[in-house]
N, C-alpha and C positions, 0 to 999 in steps of 0.2 A: 591610383583609384580608376575602375571601368565606368563606363558609361552608367551602366544599372547602378552601380554608387551613388555615383556625383546625381543622378537623379532624386534617389531618397535621399541623400544628404548623410550618409553613412558608410562604414567599412566592411564591407564581410570579414568572419574569420578566415585564416588561410586556409585554400584549398576546400574552399565552398562549392558545391556543386549544385545548380538548380535546372532540372527537368522539364517543373511545368508550374504556372501559378494560379492560385484557387483563391475563393472567400467561403470554402465549404469543406467540411471536413469528408463529405462522399466523396470527394476526389482529390484527395490528400492522397500521394504515392512517395515512395521513396525518392529523394531529395526535391521535391517540394518548395516554393516558398508559399507559405499560407501567410493570407491577409485578413486579420481579426478585425471586424467594420461593426460598426452599430446598426443593427437590425432592425426591425419592425418591434422585436418585443426584451431580446437583450444584445447586449454588447457582443461581438465576436471573439473577445479576448476570452470569452468565457471556454473556448474549445480549442486554446492556443495548447495545453497540457496533452489532448488528446491528439491535435494535430503533429506534435513532436512526435508522440510514441507511435504516431503511424508510418510516421520515417522522414516528415516536413527537416531540411536542413535549416531554413529560416523561417522564423517567424515576425510579423510587423502589424503593429495595433497603434489606433490612437487613442486609445483609452486611458485616462490620464489616474486612473484608481488602479490602475492593474500593475501590479511591478513583478519584475522578474530578475535574478543576479544572471541568469543565462547569457554568456556572449551572442549568443544566434537568437535571441528575442530582443526586438528593439521598439522602441515607444519614438513615433513621427509625430507631433503634433499637428501638422498641418498637410498629413495625408490626404484631404479630402478638400483642400483649400483650391480656389481655381488660380493658378499661376501662371507666368510665360517664361518659359526658361530658354529659351532661342532665339525668338523673333523680335520683342520687345513690341509687338503689335497686340492690343487689349483684344482683337479678334483670335486671338491664337492661344488666348488663356485656357488651359486644362487642368486636371488634377495629377497630383504627382504618378496616382497609380493607371492613368492613361499614360502618361509618358513612358512610364516602366514595361507596360506591355507593349505599347509600341514598338518599342527597341529591344525588347525581349524576343519578340515575335518578328523582329524585322521588318515590320509595315509601316515604315517612316511617312507614308501616301497616305494613312489609313484615311486624313481629314479631305483626302481629296474623290474620294468616292461620291457618288452622286446617289444620294439616301434621300427615298420617296418616304415619306412617314403617314402612316393612316390611323386616326383614331377615332371613336365614338361608341355609343352606348352597342349599335347593331350594326354589322357590315365591314368589320376591317378585313377580315380574312377577305371577304369575295374583291372587294376594291384590291388591295395589295396584290391580290392572285391574280387578276385580272391585269394590273399595270404590268407584272410580272410578264406575262403573254404576249401583251402589248409590246414591250421591249424584244422579247426574244423574237416576233412577227419581223423585225427589221434586221434581223442578224446581229443584236446587241447582246451582250455577255450580261446576265443579270441573276441575282438572288433572292428568294424569297425567303423570308423570316418570318414566323407568325406560330399561331394556333394548332397547325398541321403540322408544324415541323419547320425543315430546312432543304430547299432544292435550290441546285444550282443550275441554272439553264433548265433542259428536260429530262435529268436523272432523275435516279427514284428517290421519293421525298425520305429525309433523316429526320426522326423522332428522338434520337436517343440521346443528344446534347442537352439539353433542356426541355423542362416540363411546362414550361409557364408560356403565357400568351407571348411576353416579351423577354427576351433575355437581359440579364444584366452586364456589364463591360466586360466581365471577365469571360463570359458565356460567348459573347459577340465575337472577342479575339479569339478564342478556342474555336468558332464557328469558322473563320476565313483561314485560322490556320488547319482545320481537319479537310477545307473545301482546296487545301493550297493555294489560295488567293493571295498573291501577290502587287500585282497591278490595280490601276485603278478598275473600279466595276460597279455597275449599277446594281443597287439594292431596294429592295421593295419590303417594308417593316410594319409590321404591326406594333402600336403603340397603347398598352393598356394603361387605366386609372392607376391601377397599383405600379406601374412602371414610372409612369409622370409623378406621383407622389412620393416616390423612394429615389425619384432621380437616377435612374438606372442607367440611363444613355445620356444625362446632362451633357456630355463632354462631344457628344457628335452635333456636328451641324447639318443642316438638311437642303436639299434641291428642293423640295416642297414638303410641305406639313398640312395636314387636312384634318379637319374636323365634319365629320360625316352626318352625326346627329349627338344629342346629347337628352337621355332620356332621365328613368331612374334603372339602376343597379349598383351592384357592391353596397349598400348602405348597410352592412353588418361590417364593413368595413371603413369605410367614410362615415362621417358624423352624421350628416343629413344631404340632401339634394344641392344645396347650396354650395357646400362644401366640395362633394361631387362634379359639379358644374365648373366651378372655379378650377379644379385640379382639370379637367379637360380644355379648359380653355389656356393651360401653362402652356401648351404644346407650343403655342404662339408666341413665349417667351426664347425658346430658341432661336439660333440663326437660322433661318429660312431664305432663299429665295424667291418663293414662291406661298403664300399662306392661303388657302382655300377653304371655304365654310359655307355650309349650308345654310342659306340666308331664310328657308322656310321653315326654320325652327328658333320660336321667341327668344328662347334662354340664350342660343347664340348670335341670333341677329342683332340683339342691344349690344352686343359687346363693342366697345369705343375704338378699337386700335383702327388706324386709317388706312395701314397697307394691306388691308384683307381682298381678298378676292371675293366677290360672293356668286355661290350657284343657288339655281331659282330654276323650280316647273312653274311657277305661279308670277313670280315678277319679272316682266320683259324688261325692268331696267335693270336688273341685276347685271355682274361683269360677264355671266354665262347665264343665260336661258336655254331651257331644252324642253320639248314638247315628244311627245310620244303621239304617233300619227297612225299606225294600225298596232296591236299588238294580241298575241293567242298563246296557246301551249307550245305552238310550232317556234315562235319567235316574235320579234319586234320590229319595229322599224321608227327610228324616233331624228328629230334635227336639233341641230344644236348652233345656236349663235353663242359668239365669245369673242371677246377682244383681250382676251388674257394670253396672247400666245409669244411669251417671253423666251419661249425654246426657239422658236423659227425667225421672230421679229422683233423691234423694239416700238414699234408703233401700236395705236389703241383702235386701230380700224375694226370692225366690227366685221365677222367672217362667220361666213353659213356653211355648215356640213350635215348631209344628211349619213344616217349609218344603219344598214340591218345586222342583226344577230340573232344567235339561236334563243336567247334569255328572254325571258317572260317574268311579269310581277312590276310595277312601278319602280320598288324600292332597290330592286337588282339593277334596272336604267340608271335609277340614281348613283348607284355604287358605282356603275361601269364609265358616269359620266365625271365623277372623280380620280377615276384610273385614266381616261384619257387627257384630262386637262393635266395628270400630273407627268403621263407620258409624254404629252406634246401634240403637234398636229403637222409635222412636218413630211409625212410619209401620205398625208390624206390630201382628197382630193375636192374641192369645191363644188365641180361640176356632173360628177357622177357619184353616185351611194356607194358607198365603202362599206365593204364586205368583211363584218366579222363573225361571221359566223362560226370560224375557228375558234373562237374563243369559250372556253366551258369553265361554269364555278367547280369551288373546289370541292371534294368530294362530301355530300351530307349537305348541302347548301341549295334548295328548292330542288333537289334532287329527284325527278318524274322516274321511277325503275324502269330501265328498257326491258322490252323482251317478254312482258309478261301481260295476262288476260284484263288487268284492273287497272285502273288509277292510283298509282300508290305516290307520294311522295314524302320523301325523309329530309327534313332540317334542323338545322342545329337553334332555333328560336327557343330561348329560356330565359325571358324576361317581359314584362308587359310592352314595353315599346316592340320588341321583338314580335310578340304574339299579333300586336295591334297592326303593325307594318304588314305583316304574313298573310293574316286571315281575312283582313280586310281585303285584301286584293286578292287571294286566291279563291275567295266563295263565289268571284264573279266570272270562273272560268267554267264551275260545274255547275251540275243540277243542284247537288247538296255535296256537303262534306263531313265525313265523321272523324274525331280527332281522337288521339290516345298520345297520352304525354304526363307528365309526372314532375314533381319539385325537387331538387338536390337536398339533402340535409347538410344541417351545421351551415348554412347559408342564410340569407336574409330571409326573414321568414314573411316580412311585409309584403312581399309582390306574391305569395303565394294564393290569397282570394283574390286578388287582380289579375292574375292570369287564367284563374280558372273561370272569372267572369266574364271576360275576354272571349273566350274558347266557349262559354255555353252561348253567348249571343251570335255568335258566327257558325255554329256547328249545328246540325241535327241531332247530331249522340256526340256525347263526350263520355269518353273511357279513361278515366283516374289511375295511372299506375306508378311506378317504382320508377326512379331514375337512379344517381346516386344518392343512396339513404345515409351512406356513411355510417356515423354512429348514432344517429338517430333512427328513432322507431317509427316506421311506415305508416301506424294508425296515428301518430301523432302529426306527422307530415298533411297524411289526409285531411286531418281534423282541423290543421290550420285553412287548408284551402277551401274546406267548405264553408268555411266562417260567412254568413252573409248572403251566401249564394244557397239556389233550390236544390237540395238534396237529390229530390224527385227526377232532376234532369243529367243526373249525375252516375255512371254506374262505375264501381271500385271495384278493380280487381289488382291483387298486390303484383302478382307475379307477370312481368314484363312480356314475356313470350306469350302467356296465353291472352294477353288484354290485344296485343298486335291481332291474335288468331282471330277473337271473338269480332274485334273490330273490320277485319277484312270479310267476314261473315256478314256485316251491316250494309255492305255498297252493292249499291245496281249500276250497272254499264255506265255511266253519264256522271256518279258520283265519284266521289274521291277519298280514301283512307290519308289521311296526314298524320304522321307520325314525328311528333317534335321533342328537343332537347338535348338526345344525343348526338345526332348527327354523323360526323365519322368516328366517333367513338366507336372500339372496339372490346371496352371493359366496362364493369359494373361495380362499384362500391359498397358493399353492405354489410354493417357490422365491424366495420373497421377492414374487411377481408376484399381484396378485389378477385374478380371472376372473368371469365372471357363472356363479353355481349356483344351481337351485333345486330342491330335492326335490319340491316342489310341481310344477313344470313337468313334470318326469321323469316323477312318476306322471300325471299328466294326459295327458302323451304316451303312455304305455303302454296305456292306458284309455281313448283317446278313442273 
């Protein structure tokens, strides 16, 4: 019996060959091992026959209701039960799936990776990507994993391995294998509420886990805001050396866990207190007082650091604080202003388009809190703003009128347009959004390109055109079909 058979507690048929491991038939190829697991809607055992027809040599499942007489289809009852197979240490308990993947990819040191995890209704991508850059600036190898894809060090971003904000454990190992990572490495990863609810990465332990904020989002998936909040807070149920929380947000600040490190812009008694000294579109100067330096010392002495960066808007600085805390302070000075001007936000995050004759900003904000954070701050930098945005189809309908209401309150002009309408009719989406709002203050233009062109015609020298919702995305889904579309390309075509 080889190590893989021992981990699963089964014996493979003679001459079995396994080339890759997957839990989706989309990635099954000749000699795959297919794991049929419980999904959000159906059990993966439903796809075992398909997997075998596609060339899988072995199928594993934990569905007691699925029966098969084939000698290469195995039922394993405790497939996702956490056990300890090797060390007799409760902190080393993993699922059989994790042990299997670790040995299959020959990555027995995976649990020694320094993983920094970021969750929140908004800001996950920015914080994880900023932390990734901070580590690289120190000559430390790092991987970013999240909404915009995967990046090893400064190499080109790869967005082909998974399409979700957060990979599952199969995709996580696939990422490391694709990048040829075998030794310990730093990983900065976004964790979505869906991933937390589905326990996609429960087998991992984290160096730091962060909750940036909790607002309202994905209520089409979660039962209610209470369930959504509880799900976000569950990131602290993981093994984490440092747990960082935004103490300025009530739903989280009331969390009872004692070992949380609080971050605040308003409460000087928080473990980490920061204040913005100067801020403009060219950058920000800010100060941090911290007593959470677990990476460089184990004392609780309050230390003060000053930083400058090219980022602006309050919530971006808040995201940066979480990144700094997660990366640690070893290379920073208390005597001088620490220069972070090398940091850049991910594409489509508060992106002031360069080399054009007008102020145009593209941002990924796509929920009420994201709109509120962004718009209440951005309007202070310009005489007035014009907003172009839409709402996604087949998603939470409750947030649509609230997003439009926030836009109306903060803009001189609002143009409502298409986003990813998916299978929904645009007229139904716009009607939902207009409920309870003054229609006279909104111009509806379905064609997103036309909407952006019209918005550009409305701004003056000191105004700003703000295009929200799609950020870095380069496609648009309408009537179930996906088309190439880029807000960036439209803007650059207007001002070329």
